[in-house]
PAKOLSE-652368 format. One record per atom (N, C-alpha, C): residue in one letter; atom name; x, y, z. Coordinates in steps of 0.001 Angstrom, whole numbers. Layout:
BEGIN
aa;at;u;v;w
a;CA;X;Y;Z
...
***
This chain:
BEGIN
aa;at;u;v;w
x;N;55571;-42358;-197582
x;CA;56614;-42919;-196725
x;C;56163;-42842;-195269
x;N;56255;-43941;-194565
x;CA;55855;-43997;-193164
x;C;57048;-43639;-192296
x;N;56951;-42518;-191586
x;CA;58050;-42056;-190752
x;C;57528;-41675;-189373
x;N;58417;-41771;-188391
x;CA;58119;-41309;-187048
x;C;59000;-40104;-186771
x;N;58386;-38991;-186390
x;CA;59113;-37762;-186113
x;C;59282;-37626;-184605
x;N;60501;-37321;-184158
x;CA;60752;-37078;-182748
x;C;61681;-35885;-182626
x;N;62051;-35522;-181400
x;CA;62733;-34248;-181156
x;C;64012;-34082;-181959
x;N;64802;-35153;-182078
x;CA;66105;-35007;-182728
x;C;66095;-35405;-184195
x;N;64921;-35649;-184760
x;CA;64874;-35987;-186178
x;C;63690;-36859;-186516
x;N;63831;-37664;-187563
x;CA;62775;-38572;-187955
x;C;63387;-39875;-188445
x;N;62631;-40962;-188277
x;CA;63113;-42285;-188643
x;C;62071;-42958;-189520
x;N;62509;-43459;-190654
x;CA;61611;-44179;-191548
x;C;61321;-45561;-190974
x;N;60070;-45985;-191079
x;CA;59672;-47301;-190592
x;C;59849;-48317;-191714
x;N;60815;-49208;-191546
x;CA;61060;-50275;-192518
x;C;61247;-51584;-191768
x;N;61265;-52673;-192510
x;CA;61459;-53985;-191889
x;C;62838;-54111;-191255
x;N;63779;-53276;-191686
x;CA;65152;-53373;-191183
x;C;65378;-52649;-189865
x;N;64454;-51786;-189470
x;CA;64690;-51060;-188218
x;C;63513;-51140;-187252
x;N;62799;-52254;-187293
x;CA;61813;-52558;-186258
x;C;62131;-53935;-185686
x;N;61845;-54110;-184403
x;CA;62084;-55401;-183766
x;C;61152;-55562;-182580
x;N;60990;-56804;-182148
x;CA;60162;-57103;-180987
x;C;60999;-57043;-179717
x;N;60452;-56421;-178682
x;CA;61101;-56375;-177379
x;C;60247;-57132;-176369
x;N;60859;-58097;-175702
x;CA;60165;-58839;-174651
x;C;60012;-57948;-173432
x;N;58811;-57918;-172857
x;CA;58548;-57004;-171751
x;C;58921;-57575;-170390
x;N;58761;-58886;-170211
x;CA;58948;-59475;-168894
x;C;59922;-60641;-168961
x;N;60455;-61013;-167806
x;CA;61423;-62102;-167762
x;C;60758;-63465;-167838
x;N;59454;-63539;-167588
x;CA;58756;-64813;-167560
x;C;58907;-65530;-168892
x;N;59409;-66734;-168862
x;CA;59639;-67473;-170093
x;C;58339;-67795;-170817
x;N;57254;-67955;-170050
x;CA;55980;-68310;-170657
x;C;55176;-67088;-171091
x;N;55668;-65912;-170739
x;CA;54947;-64700;-171111
x;C;55178;-64382;-172585
x;N;54087;-64080;-173303
x;CA;54215;-63733;-174713
x;C;54011;-62239;-174930
x;N;54190;-61449;-173876
x;CA;54023;-60002;-173979
x;C;55266;-59386;-174612
x;N;55068;-58739;-175739
x;CA;56166;-58077;-176437
x;C;55615;-56833;-177115
x;N;56507;-55928;-177466
x;CA;56105;-54688;-178116
x;C;57027;-54452;-179308
x;N;56470;-53863;-180371
x;CA;57258;-53544;-181562
x;C;57964;-52214;-181334
x;N;59283;-52219;-181510
x;CA;60090;-51021;-181275
x;C;60740;-50557;-182569
x;N;60901;-49248;-182688
x;CA;61556;-48642;-183847
x;C;62904;-48088;-183420
x;N;63943;-48380;-184201
x;CA;65274;-47870;-183894
x;C;65888;-47236;-185140
x;N;66864;-46345;-184976
x;CA;67542;-45765;-186139
x;C;68219;-46867;-186946
x;N;68296;-46719;-188260
x;CA;68885;-47775;-189090
x;C;70344;-48062;-188775
x;N;71061;-47074;-188220
x;CA;72482;-47271;-187937
x;C;72762;-47642;-186487
x;N;71711;-47783;-185658
x;CA;71931;-48097;-184247
x;C;70752;-48896;-183693
x;N;70804;-50219;-183799
x;CA;69681;-51053;-183338
x;C;69513;-51084;-181828
x;N;70471;-50539;-181065
x;CA;70342;-50549;-179605
x;C;69492;-49396;-179087
x;N;69273;-48379;-179921
x;CA;68535;-47199;-179480
x;C;67084;-47254;-179942
x;N;66162;-47211;-178993
x;CA;64732;-47233;-179305
x;C;64209;-45802;-179319
x;N;63545;-45419;-180411
x;CA;63013;-44056;-180510
x;C;61496;-44022;-180417
x;N;60838;-45169;-180672
x;CA;59376;-45191;-180627
x;C;58888;-46622;-180424
x;N;57678;-46736;-179889
x;CA;57028;-48027;-179705
x;C;55676;-47997;-180395
x;N;55263;-49154;-180902
x;CA;53978;-49253;-181578
x;C;52941;-49822;-180620
x;N;51975;-48982;-180249
x;CA;50912;-49381;-179341
x;C;49573;-49092;-179991
x;N;48712;-50109;-180036
x;CA;47380;-49957;-180627
x;C;47464;-49415;-182049
x;N;48409;-49990;-182804
x;CA;48597;-49668;-184221
x;C;48970;-48208;-184454
x;N;49647;-47620;-183481
x;CA;50114;-46240;-183627
x;C;51505;-46123;-183019
x;N;52389;-45357;-183681
x;CA;53738;-45148;-183168
x;C;53741;-44016;-182149
x;N;54434;-44265;-181019
x;CA;54551;-43277;-179953
x;C;56020;-43073;-179625
x;N;56464;-41829;-179622
x;CA;57825;-41538;-179175
x;C;57938;-41877;-177692
x;N;59092;-42390;-177295
x;CA;59236;-42865;-175920
x;C;59043;-41736;-174908
x;N;59474;-40523;-175238
x;CA;59300;-39406;-174304
x;C;57826;-39106;-174062
x;N;57004;-39242;-175102
x;CA;55568;-38990;-174953
x;C;54914;-40029;-174052
x;N;55397;-41269;-174117
x;CA;54816;-42334;-173307
x;C;55122;-42159;-171825
x;N;56139;-41378;-171505
x;CA;56507;-41155;-170109
x;C;55813;-39930;-169516
x;N;54932;-39321;-170285
x;CA;54191;-38156;-169806
x;C;52727;-38521;-169576
x;N;52066;-37747;-168733
x;CA;50662;-38004;-168440
x;C;49917;-36690;-168250
x;N;48643;-36710;-168580
x;CA;47770;-35564;-168299
x;C;46847;-35869;-167127
x;N;47002;-37073;-166567
x;CA;46179;-37505;-165437
x;C;46702;-36877;-164150
x;N;45938;-35975;-163567
x;CA;46381;-35246;-162379
x;C;46535;-36149;-161155
x;N;45880;-37317;-161174
x;CA;45995;-38227;-160034
x;C;47344;-38932;-160009
x;N;48063;-38882;-161124
x;CA;49397;-39476;-161165
x;C;50409;-38465;-160647
x;N;50613;-38508;-159363
x;CA;51550;-37597;-158711
x;C;52173;-38322;-157535
x;N;53483;-38189;-157386
x;CA;54171;-38899;-156319
x;C;54353;-40363;-156664
x;N;54427;-41196;-155642
x;CA;54635;-42628;-155842
x;C;53296;-43337;-155984
x;N;53132;-44033;-157103
x;CA;51862;-44682;-157434
x;C;52119;-46157;-157710
x;N;51337;-47023;-157083
x;CA;51479;-48460;-157276
x;C;51184;-48835;-158723
x;N;52057;-49644;-159317
x;CA;51870;-50096;-160697
x;C;50784;-51164;-160735
x;N;49768;-50938;-161564
x;CA;48655;-51879;-161656
x;C;48315;-52254;-163096
x;N;48371;-51299;-164011
x;CA;47949;-51561;-165386
x;C;49120;-52026;-166242
x;N;48794;-52615;-167395
x;CA;49832;-53057;-168325
x;C;50590;-51856;-168884
x;N;49911;-50705;-169026
x;CA;50590;-49511;-169521
x;C;51620;-49016;-168507
x;N;51287;-49099;-167228
x;CA;52246;-48693;-166198
x;C;53449;-49633;-166183
x;N;53206;-50920;-166424
x;CA;54332;-51861;-166507
x;C;55178;-51587;-167752
x;N;54536;-51115;-168805
x;CA;55273;-50709;-169996
x;C;56208;-49540;-169667
x;N;55745;-48614;-168846
x;CA;56571;-47464;-168467
x;C;57761;-47917;-167631
x;N;57541;-48853;-166696
x;CA;58653;-49410;-165923
x;C;59660;-50062;-166863
x;N;59160;-50791;-167857
x;CA;60032;-51423;-168849
x;C;60869;-50379;-169582
x;N;60232;-49291;-170014
x;CA;60966;-48263;-170754
x;C;62027;-47599;-169885
x;N;61693;-47330;-168632
x;CA;62669;-46710;-167742
x;C;63861;-47627;-167503
x;N;63611;-48923;-167369
x;CA;64688;-49847;-167016
x;C;65458;-50368;-168221
x;N;64831;-50373;-169401
x;CA;65459;-51013;-170554
x;C;65785;-50068;-171711
x;N;65135;-48910;-171774
x;CA;65201;-48093;-172989
x;C;65806;-46717;-172755
x;N;65313;-46006;-171737
x;CA;65638;-44588;-171577
x;C;67112;-44370;-171258
x;N;67725;-43420;-171962
x;CA;69082;-42932;-171687
x;C;70133;-44032;-171732
x;N;69952;-44983;-172594
x;CA;70936;-46047;-172759
x;C;71785;-45728;-173976
x;N;73088;-45567;-173770
x;CA;73975;-45226;-174880
x;C;74194;-46438;-175764
x;N;74611;-46207;-176998
x;CA;74783;-47298;-177957
x;C;75900;-48244;-177550
x;N;76867;-47772;-176749
x;CA;77970;-48627;-176329
x;C;77671;-49359;-175024
x;N;76561;-49015;-174385
x;CA;76264;-49533;-173059
x;C;75517;-50851;-173137
x;N;76007;-51850;-172425
x;CA;75306;-53112;-172361
x;C;74052;-52955;-171500
x;N;73110;-53900;-171661
x;CA;71889;-53849;-170877
x;C;72215;-53979;-169399
x;N;71828;-52974;-168606
x;CA;72166;-52948;-167196
x;C;71129;-53664;-166335
x;N;69891;-53694;-166803
x;CA;68808;-54230;-166004
x;C;68354;-55585;-166522
x;N;68046;-56471;-165591
x;CA;67332;-57683;-165955
x;C;65862;-57322;-166133
x;N;65174;-58082;-166983
x;CA;63735;-57882;-167115
x;C;63051;-58253;-165803
x;N;62002;-57525;-165470
x;CA;61248;-57833;-164265
x;C;60145;-58840;-164574
x;N;59740;-59644;-163589
x;CA;58581;-60524;-163790
x;C;57322;-59699;-164030
x;N;56348;-60303;-164685
x;CA;55104;-59583;-164985
x;C;54303;-59268;-163732
x;N;54599;-59966;-162637
x;CA;53872;-59735;-161384
x;C;54701;-58953;-160360
x;N;55833;-58397;-160793
x;CA;56707;-57672;-159870
x;C;55964;-56520;-159198
x;N;56163;-56373;-157893
x;CA;55558;-55272;-157154
x;C;56385;-54013;-157384
x;N;55769;-52990;-157991
x;CA;56497;-51767;-158363
x;C;55696;-50533;-157969
x;N;56421;-49448;-157766
x;CA;55812;-48128;-157651
x;C;56533;-47190;-158603
x;N;55749;-46433;-159369
x;CA;56292;-45409;-160256
x;C;56287;-44061;-159548
x;N;57328;-43275;-159801
x;CA;57407;-41927;-159241
x;C;57063;-40918;-160327
x;N;55980;-40173;-160097
x;CA;55519;-39156;-161041
x;C;55747;-37767;-160453
x;N;56279;-36885;-161259
x;CA;56399;-35486;-160861
x;C;56340;-34618;-162109
x;N;55652;-33495;-162001
x;CA;55485;-32572;-163128
x;C;54983;-33300;-164372
x;N;54030;-34212;-164163
x;CA;53377;-34963;-165244
x;C;54323;-35893;-165997
x;N;55422;-36291;-165361
x;CA;56363;-37207;-165991
x;C;56701;-38360;-165055
x;N;56954;-39525;-165647
x;CA;57480;-40657;-164885
x;C;58988;-40475;-164788
x;N;59499;-40288;-163564
x;CA;60919;-39968;-163395
x;C;61696;-41081;-162698
x;N;61007;-42117;-162229
x;CA;61713;-43204;-161570
x;C;60756;-44273;-161087
x;N;61320;-45307;-160483
x;CA;60497;-46374;-159917
x;C;61326;-47160;-158915
x;N;60625;-47945;-158095
x;CA;61315;-48945;-157285
x;C;60497;-50224;-157248
x;N;61172;-51353;-157046
x;CA;60503;-52650;-156990
x;C;60792;-53314;-155654
x;N;59880;-54200;-155255
x;CA;59960;-54858;-153952
x;C;59782;-56362;-154113
x;N;60595;-57118;-153394
x;CA;60384;-58549;-153232
x;C;59657;-58741;-151899
x;N;58434;-59227;-151958
x;CA;57629;-59341;-150747
x;C;58032;-60557;-149915
x;N;57863;-60428;-148633
x;CA;58086;-61542;-147714
x;C;57186;-62712;-148115
x;N;57785;-63890;-148273
x;CA;57029;-65066;-148676
x;C;56993;-65311;-150166
x;N;57465;-64342;-150976
x;CA;57483;-64541;-152428
x;C;58700;-65366;-152826
x;N;58587;-66099;-153931
x;CA;59681;-66945;-154394
x;C;60881;-66102;-154807
x;N;62069;-66593;-154481
x;CA;63294;-65884;-154853
x;C;63584;-66009;-156342
x;N;63190;-67119;-156935
x;CA;63447;-67359;-158348
x;C;62488;-68427;-158842
x;N;62641;-68795;-160108
x;CA;61718;-69750;-160724
x;C;62241;-71180;-160699
x;N;63440;-71390;-160152
x;CA;64013;-72736;-160205
x;C;64278;-73342;-158828
x;N;63880;-72659;-157760
x;CA;64056;-73224;-156426
x;C;62803;-72947;-155603
x;N;62766;-73479;-154402
x;CA;61611;-73275;-153521
x;C;61899;-72246;-152440
x;N;63026;-71522;-152551
x;CA;63365;-70516;-151550
x;C;62411;-69322;-151646
x;N;61991;-68821;-150481
x;CA;61131;-67639;-150416
x;C;61797;-66569;-149556
x;N;61515;-65316;-149873
x;CA;62085;-64217;-149095
x;C;61546;-64239;-147665
x;N;62443;-64002;-146722
x;CA;62094;-64044;-145304
x;C;61751;-62672;-144738
x;N;61872;-61644;-145566
x;CA;61534;-60276;-145171
x;C;61315;-59461;-146439
x;N;60594;-58340;-146357
x;CA;60436;-57489;-147545
x;C;61788;-56902;-147954
x;N;62056;-56878;-149261
x;CA;63353;-56411;-149755
x;C;63154;-55366;-150849
x;N;63781;-54211;-150669
x;CA;63839;-53193;-151722
x;C;64843;-53682;-152755
x;N;64364;-54014;-153945
x;CA;65207;-54744;-154892
x;C;65832;-53852;-155958
x;N;65053;-52968;-156549
x;CA;65546;-52113;-157633
x;C;65081;-50687;-157407
x;N;65977;-49730;-157604
x;CA;65633;-48307;-157519
x;C;66240;-47605;-158727
x;N;65448;-46789;-159390
x;CA;65964;-46023;-160522
x;C;65372;-44625;-160525
x;N;66231;-43633;-160718
x;CA;65811;-42257;-160982
x;C;66473;-41836;-162287
x;N;65710;-41265;-163191
x;CA;66269;-40830;-164475
x;C;67384;-39810;-164247
x;N;68395;-39865;-165105
x;CA;69579;-39018;-164926
x;C;69229;-37537;-164792
x;N;68304;-37075;-165614
x;CA;67977;-35650;-165611
x;C;67199;-35222;-164369
x;N;66783;-36191;-163535
x;CA;66002;-35874;-162335
x;C;66747;-36228;-161054
x;N;68015;-36536;-161156
x;CA;68773;-36900;-159963
x;C;69208;-35667;-159171
x;N;69727;-35932;-157983
x;CA;70171;-34875;-157069
x;C;69002;-34031;-156575
x;N;67807;-34623;-156498
x;CA;66633;-33900;-156007
x;C;65975;-34627;-154831
x;N;66634;-35640;-154307
x;CA;66109;-36342;-153143
x;C;65091;-37416;-153449
x;N;64950;-37802;-154724
x;CA;63935;-38797;-155070
x;C;64313;-40199;-154582
x;N;65609;-40530;-154595
x;CA;66031;-41824;-154073
x;C;65707;-41946;-152594
x;N;65968;-40885;-151844
x;CA;65639;-40845;-150422
x;C;64131;-40968;-150212
x;N;63385;-40320;-151062
x;CA;61920;-40369;-150965
x;C;61398;-41791;-151175
x;N;61987;-42517;-152120
x;CA;61529;-43879;-152381
x;C;61911;-44825;-151248
x;N;63091;-44635;-150656
x;CA;63478;-45456;-149511
x;C;62549;-45193;-148327
x;N;62197;-43937;-148099
x;CA;61258;-43597;-147030
x;C;59898;-44245;-147272
x;N;59451;-44226;-148517
x;CA;58154;-44814;-148851
x;C;58176;-46323;-148637
x;N;59268;-46965;-149035
x;CA;59405;-48406;-148838
x;C;59310;-48757;-147355
x;N;60041;-48048;-146517
x;CA;60045;-48351;-145082
x;C;58687;-48088;-144442
x;N;58025;-47009;-144851
x;CA;56713;-46705;-144268
x;C;55634;-47659;-144768
x;N;55837;-48252;-145944
x;CA;54851;-49192;-146489
x;C;54836;-50511;-145726
x;N;55924;-50799;-145003
x;CA;56016;-52046;-144236
x;C;56270;-51717;-142763
x;N;55444;-50824;-142238
x;CA;55651;-50312;-140882
x;C;55483;-51382;-139809
x;N;54762;-52466;-140122
x;CA;54545;-53510;-139116
x;C;55638;-54577;-139129
x;N;56529;-54526;-140123
x;CA;57614;-55510;-140203
x;C;58767;-55089;-139293
x;N;59311;-56055;-138556
x;CA;60402;-55744;-137637
x;C;61693;-55433;-138378
x;N;61937;-56146;-139505
x;CA;63168;-55961;-140268
x;C;62843;-55801;-141752
x;N;63659;-54981;-142427
x;CA;63521;-54752;-143858
x;C;64879;-54916;-144526
x;N;64857;-55276;-145813
x;CA;66102;-55498;-146529
x;C;66256;-54597;-147739
x;N;67510;-54408;-148139
x;CA;67870;-53766;-149403
x;C;68783;-54749;-150126
x;N;68524;-54993;-151409
x;CA;69261;-56012;-152149
x;C;70761;-55757;-152153
x;N;71505;-56816;-151936
x;CA;72967;-56778;-152003
x;C;73417;-57094;-153427
x;N;74527;-56478;-153889
x;CA;75391;-55531;-153170
x;C;74889;-54097;-153288
x;N;75239;-53261;-152308
x;CA;74875;-51850;-152350
x;C;75950;-51061;-153086
x;N;75521;-50232;-154013
x;CA;76466;-49336;-154676
x;C;76799;-48180;-153744
x;N;77804;-47410;-154097
x;CA;78178;-46259;-153276
x;C;77057;-45233;-153219
x;N;76319;-45062;-154322
x;CA;75226;-44085;-154312
x;C;74058;-44568;-153460
x;N;73790;-45887;-153463
x;CA;72724;-46412;-152607
x;C;73123;-46319;-151144
x;N;74389;-46549;-150848
x;CA;74873;-46393;-149473
x;C;74678;-44959;-149008
x;N;74945;-43998;-149891
x;CA;74775;-42590;-149533
x;C;73310;-42274;-149244
x;N;72393;-42838;-150041
x;CA;70967;-42647;-149782
x;C;70599;-43238;-148423
x;N;71086;-44454;-148148
x;CA;70801;-45097;-146860
x;C;71394;-44299;-145701
x;N;72597;-43773;-145887
x;CA;73240;-42996;-144822
x;C;72408;-41768;-144467
x;N;71963;-41038;-145490
x;CA;71154;-39846;-145233
x;C;69829;-40211;-144575
x;N;69226;-41302;-145049
x;CA;67952;-41741;-144487
x;C;68105;-42123;-143019
x;N;69135;-42885;-142702
x;CA;69321;-43364;-141330
x;C;69806;-42258;-140393
x;N;70455;-41238;-140926
x;CA;70787;-40073;-140112
x;C;69516;-39344;-139679
x;N;68534;-39304;-140574
x;CA;67288;-38596;-140292
x;C;66291;-39446;-139505
x;N;66401;-40780;-139635
x;CA;65421;-41684;-139022
x;C;66153;-42722;-138167
x;N;66501;-42325;-136956
x;CA;67264;-43206;-136073
x;C;66503;-44484;-135740
x;N;65174;-44421;-135801
x;CA;64367;-45583;-135441
x;C;64531;-46747;-136416
x;N;65123;-46480;-137587
x;CA;65296;-47541;-138585
x;C;66708;-48133;-138583
x;N;67585;-47650;-137718
x;CA;68980;-48093;-137766
x;C;69147;-49567;-137428
x;N;68295;-50090;-136551
x;CA;68362;-51509;-136200
x;C;67422;-52346;-137058
x;N;66813;-51712;-138034
x;CA;65755;-52363;-138814
x;C;66152;-52643;-140258
x;N;67082;-51868;-140802
x;CA;67385;-51919;-142230
x;C;68683;-52688;-142473
x;N;68596;-53725;-143332
x;CA;69726;-54616;-143582
x;C;69993;-54761;-145079
x;N;71259;-54891;-145420
x;CA;71642;-55347;-146749
x;C;71493;-56863;-146752
x;N;70778;-57406;-147736
x;CA;70484;-58839;-147692
x;C;70744;-59507;-149037
x;N;71100;-60773;-148946
x;CA;71096;-61672;-150088
x;C;69928;-62627;-149901
x;N;69329;-63044;-150995
x;CA;68170;-63936;-150911
x;C;68578;-65281;-150314
x;N;67699;-65879;-149509
x;CA;66342;-65428;-149163
x;C;66273;-64485;-147964
x;N;67416;-64139;-147362
x;CA;67412;-63153;-146289
x;C;67488;-63725;-144894
x;N;68103;-64922;-144750
x;CA;68335;-65457;-143410
x;C;69357;-64610;-142667
x;N;69509;-64851;-141367
x;CA;70387;-63996;-140570
x;C;71837;-64055;-141035
x;N;72256;-65179;-141593
x;CA;73624;-65256;-142108
x;C;73757;-64592;-143473
x;N;72652;-64041;-143997
x;CA;72663;-63335;-145284
x;C;72292;-61863;-145111
x;N;72387;-61364;-143879
x;CA;72038;-59968;-143592
x;C;73239;-59231;-142999
x;N;73350;-57950;-143357
x;CA;74341;-57065;-142739
x;C;73640;-55759;-142387
x;N;73741;-55357;-141132
x;CA;73110;-54109;-140721
x;C;73777;-52935;-141439
x;N;72990;-52164;-142171
x;CA;73544;-51106;-143022
x;C;74166;-49989;-142194
x;N;73472;-49533;-141155
x;CA;74003;-48436;-140345
x;C;75307;-48837;-139662
x;N;75357;-50044;-139112
x;CA;76572;-50512;-138450
x;C;77735;-50553;-139427
x;N;77501;-51052;-140628
x;CA;78585;-51160;-141603
x;C;79014;-49802;-142148
x;N;78099;-48835;-142172
x;CA;78493;-47471;-142528
x;C;79424;-46911;-141458
x;N;79062;-47118;-140181
x;CA;79878;-46609;-139084
x;C;81248;-47277;-139035
x;N;81321;-48533;-139446
x;CA;82588;-49263;-139451
x;C;83411;-48989;-140708
x;N;82876;-48174;-141620
x;CA;83609;-47814;-142828
x;C;83740;-48935;-143832
x;N;82775;-49843;-143842
x;CA;82856;-50995;-144744
x;C;82246;-50729;-146112
x;N;81716;-49526;-146311
x;CA;81179;-49147;-147610
x;C;81992;-47997;-148179
x;N;81994;-47921;-149504
x;CA;82602;-46782;-150182
x;C;81504;-45786;-150481
x;N;81519;-44650;-149780
x;CA;80475;-43648;-149952
x;C;80701;-42855;-151228
x;N;79600;-42502;-151888
x;CA;79663;-41699;-153109
x;C;79538;-40233;-152731
x;N;80600;-39453;-152977
x;CA;80551;-38023;-152668
x;C;79701;-37289;-153685
x;N;79822;-37685;-154949
x;CA;79033;-37063;-156012
x;C;78332;-38169;-156780
x;N;77140;-38543;-156328
x;CA;76452;-39674;-156940
x;C;76079;-39391;-158385
x;N;76003;-38112;-158759
x;CA;75615;-37771;-160120
x;C;76679;-38201;-161119
x;N;77942;-38286;-160674
x;CA;79017;-38611;-161596
x;C;79313;-40095;-161660
x;N;78574;-40902;-160890
x;CA;78827;-42337;-160886
x;C;78596;-42926;-162266
x;N;79582;-43639;-162859
x;CA;79430;-44140;-164224
x;C;78401;-45232;-164356
x;N;78024;-45871;-163239
x;CA;77052;-46955;-163322
x;C;75737;-46584;-162666
x;N;75486;-45286;-162502
x;CA;74280;-44828;-161838
x;C;73050;-45328;-162574
x;N;72138;-45949;-161819
x;CA;70902;-46411;-162422
x;C;70860;-47891;-162673
x;N;71928;-48633;-162331
x;CA;71901;-50064;-162544
x;C;71029;-50739;-161504
x;N;70838;-52037;-161637
x;CA;69976;-52782;-160735
x;C;70685;-53989;-160184
x;N;70172;-54497;-159088
x;CA;70641;-55777;-158564
x;C;69436;-56626;-158275
x;N;69515;-57885;-158584
x;CA;68459;-58810;-158247
x;C;69094;-60002;-157571
x;N;68666;-60272;-156336
x;CA;69255;-61352;-155573
x;C;68930;-62697;-156174
x;N;69851;-63618;-156036
x;CA;69639;-64984;-156465
x;C;69752;-65887;-155249
x;N;68934;-66927;-155193
x;CA;69021;-67870;-154086
x;C;70329;-68632;-154142
x;N;70840;-68859;-155347
x;CA;72113;-69540;-155516
x;C;73226;-68521;-155368
x;N;74003;-68618;-154289
x;CA;75023;-67611;-154006
x;C;76148;-67633;-155017
x;N;76227;-68676;-155860
x;CA;77280;-68727;-156864
x;C;76917;-67962;-158119
x;N;75653;-67528;-158224
x;CA;75225;-66791;-159405
x;C;75832;-65410;-159402
x;N;76219;-64880;-160583
x;CA;76774;-63526;-160628
x;C;75717;-62509;-160266
x;N;76112;-61434;-159567
x;CA;75181;-60388;-159162
x;C;75549;-59092;-159851
x;N;74527;-58319;-160223
x;CA;74747;-57033;-160855
x;C;74762;-55956;-159790
x;N;75433;-54865;-160068
x;CA;75563;-53772;-159114
x;C;74262;-52999;-158995
x;N;73893;-52626;-157773
x;CA;72707;-51816;-157531
x;C;73082;-50350;-157504
x;N;72329;-49525;-158201
x;CA;72607;-48093;-158172
x;C;71305;-47319;-158109
x;N;71328;-46227;-157409
x;CA;70187;-45325;-157382
x;C;70682;-43974;-156939
x;N;69776;-43033;-156876
x;CA;70121;-41728;-156345
x;C;68906;-41111;-155704
***
């Protein structure tokens, strides 16, 4: 009997509890991975099949490579697989709908590694990159688009660390954006960051794509005016970890952005 053993039990591999998962949003991309789920819950992934071998998802998020520490630019297909697992698989309850849209295969990402584990990531829409696949609109400034920290690693300042890294990575840009809408937990991260870094108060904006001046709101100013709902306890936020991706068409529905 072919079974996969993991921390909370074991799952038999049968035709009824394996399925293909698309890795990227690109319609022309044929990148997919075979996933194993419990027979009574097809929404929960317990293992992935890579190179003809089953790997528990927790094992795939660990590394023995000492150079993987801190924020590391995503370059390999395996690193993109880890971003996929963090955004689509990890800590998703059976009743929870998919919170994240799939990322493009060329999305600019950084993974956050600590204690030999992948604990989060953030993605960026670069200035001049297309806003979507159906229009000719391009981003007018760099935009921090998605931020995620795993639930078990929150309340340790990692969200603040990723925002700092984003801003320092574009030190020559006059203005930077964060995808709209901002969740209460993202507002709290921005508030703490801007309290510590006054030089960024006139630089950081909440933006809708493509980021023209009529699509920007200064984050620090709106915090001071009380136009955001601040999260006192971001750990208890029921939607913590969701994503937002701007659309050039303002009539398109937007998902809530969450981070910590």
